[in-house]
C-alpha positions in Angstrom: 18.2 -47.3 23.9 15.3 -45.4 22.3 15.9 -42.4 24.6 19.6 -42.5 23.7 18.8 -42.4 20.0 16.6 -39.4 20.5 19.2 -37.6 22.5 21.8 -38.3 19.8 19.5 -36.8 17.2 18.8 -33.7 19.2 21.8 -31.7 17.9 20.8 -32.6 14.3 17.2 -31.4 14.9 18.5 -28.2 16.4 20.7 -27.6 13.4 17.8 -28.2 11.1 15.6 -25.8 13.0 18.3 -23.2 12.9 18.6 -23.6 9.1 14.8 -23.3 8.7 14.8 -20.0 10.5 17.9 -18.5 8.7 16.9 -19.5 5.1 14.1 -18.8 2.8 13.2 -21.7 0.5 12.3 -20.5 -3.0 11.6 -23.0 -5.8 13.5 -25.8 -3.9 16.6 -23.6 -3.8 17.6 -22.2 -0.4 18.7 -18.6 -0.2 20.4 -17.3 3.0 18.9 -14.1 4.4 19.4 -12.1 7.4 16.6 -12.3 10.0 15.0 -9.0 10.9 14.5 -8.3 14.6 14.0 -4.6 14.2 11.4 -4.3 16.9 11.8 -4.3 20.7 8.5 -6.2 21.4 7.0 -9.6 20.9 3.4 -8.4 21.3 1.5 -5.1 20.9 -0.7 -6.0 23.8 -3.7 -5.0 21.7 -6.2 -7.7 20.6 -6.1 -8.2 16.9 -3.0 -6.0 16.3 0.1 -8.0 15.6 3.6 -6.8 15.9 5.0 -5.6 12.5 8.7 -6.4 12.5 9.0 -4.1 9.4 6.9 -1.4 11.1 9.3 1.5 10.2 9.4 0.6 6.5 5.7 -0.1 6.3 4.8 3.2 8.0 7.0 5.0 5.5 5.3 3.2 2.6 1.8 3.9 4.0 2.7 7.6 4.6 3.9 7.9 1.0 0.7 6.3 -0.1 -1.3 8.9 1.9 0.7 11.7 0.5 0.2 10.5 -3.1 -3.5 10.0 -2.5 -4.2 13.4 -0.9 -2.8 15.1 -4.1 -6.3 14.7 -5.7 -7.7 17.2 -3.2 -7.2 20.9 -4.0 -3.9 22.4 -2.7 -5.8 25.3 -1.1 -7.8 22.9 1.1 -6.8 23.0 4.8 -7.4 19.3 5.1 -4.9 18.5 2.4 -2.4 20.9 4.0 -2.7 19.2 7.4 -2.5 15.7 5.9 0.7 16.8 4.0 2.2 18.2 7.2 1.4 15.3 9.4 2.4 12.5 7.1 5.6 14.3 6.1 6.4 14.5 9.8 5.9 10.8 10.1 8.3 10.1 7.2 10.9 12.5 8.7 10.5 10.7 12.1 11.0 7.3 10.5 14.0 8.5 8.4 15.7 10.0 11.5 16.3 6.6 13.1 15.7 2.9 12.7 14.9 2.5 16.4 11.2 1.7 16.6 10.8 2.8 20.2 12.4 6.2 19.4 10.0 6.6 16.4 7.0 5.8 18.6 8.2 8.3 21.2 8.8 11.0 18.6 5.3 10.5 17.0 3.6 10.3 20.4 0.5 8.3 19.2 1.2 4.9 20.7 2.8 2.0 19.0 3.9 2.1 15.4 1.3 -0.6 14.5 -1.4 1.8 15.7 0.0 4.6 13.7 -0.1 2.3 10.6 -3.8 1.6 11.3 -4.4 5.4 11.4 -2.6 5.8 8.1 -4.8 3.1 6.5 -7.9 4.8 7.9 -6.6 8.1 6.5 -6.4 6.5 3.0 -10.1 5.6 3.3 -11.0 9.1 4.6 -9.2 10.8 1.7 -11.2 8.8 -0.8 -14.4 9.7 1.1 -13.5 13.4 1.4 -12.7 13.4 -2.4 -15.9 11.6 -3.4 -18.1 13.9 -1.2 -16.1 17.0 -2.3 -15.6 17.8 1.4 -13.7 21.0 0.8 -16.8 22.5 -0.8 -18.9 21.6 2.2 -16.4 23.1 4.5 -16.3 26.3 2.4 -20.2 26.5 2.5 -20.3 26.0 6.2 -17.5 28.6 6.8 -19.4 31.1 4.7 -22.6 30.4 6.7 -20.7 30.7 10.0 -19.1 34.0 8.9 -22.5 35.4 8.0 -23.8 34.4 11.4 -20.9 36.0 13.2 -21.3 39.2 11.1 -25.0 39.3 11.9 -24.2 38.9 15.7 -21.2 41.3 15.6 -22.8 43.8 18.0 -23.6 41.2 20.6 -20.4 39.0 20.5 -17.2 40.2 22.1 -13.8 38.4 21.6 -11.1 39.3 24.0 -8.4 38.6 21.4 -8.2 37.5 17.8 -7.7 33.8 17.4 -5.1 32.4 15.0 -7.0 30.1 12.7 -4.4 30.0 10.0 -3.6 26.3 9.4 -0.2 27.2 8.0 1.0 28.1 11.5 -0.3 25.0 13.3 2.2 22.1 13.6 1.2 18.4 14.2 1.6 18.5 18.0 -1.1 21.2 18.1 1.2 24.0 19.1 1.4 27.2 17.0 4.5 27.7 14.9 
């Protein structure tokens, strides 16, 4: 008799569970929303890194945050130019498709959640680079290296001139 009662209540419980997962309850009023399953995976397989079902949207947001943050670094700085290029590439990749797997393949740095962690780290690095005025340190070291090369010009032989222009280097490391 008790088992029969529980079996009869099962469809009601299933309906209640379905309603719980398909509605958001705000201030006692239910609002029907579409569930988002925009990812192909249930786990990243990486300890401490959960799947982000809104990974595409969150990566776009983080990339825009990085692009806004890097504006405080001088436009002539190679670091800023490279950050601009890289995070613009991420945004273009995310805008090209909603398929998370395709975005991950296009970016080529692992899972989208990992790329988001890189973006968060870049935000920290931009602040540090700005606080330490890293572009000035790079300019000083470049000048020192150029002086050293000039002093050793008679004893150093380069078989071909290297392209060190950051404007001709694209995110995948190939030359434009």
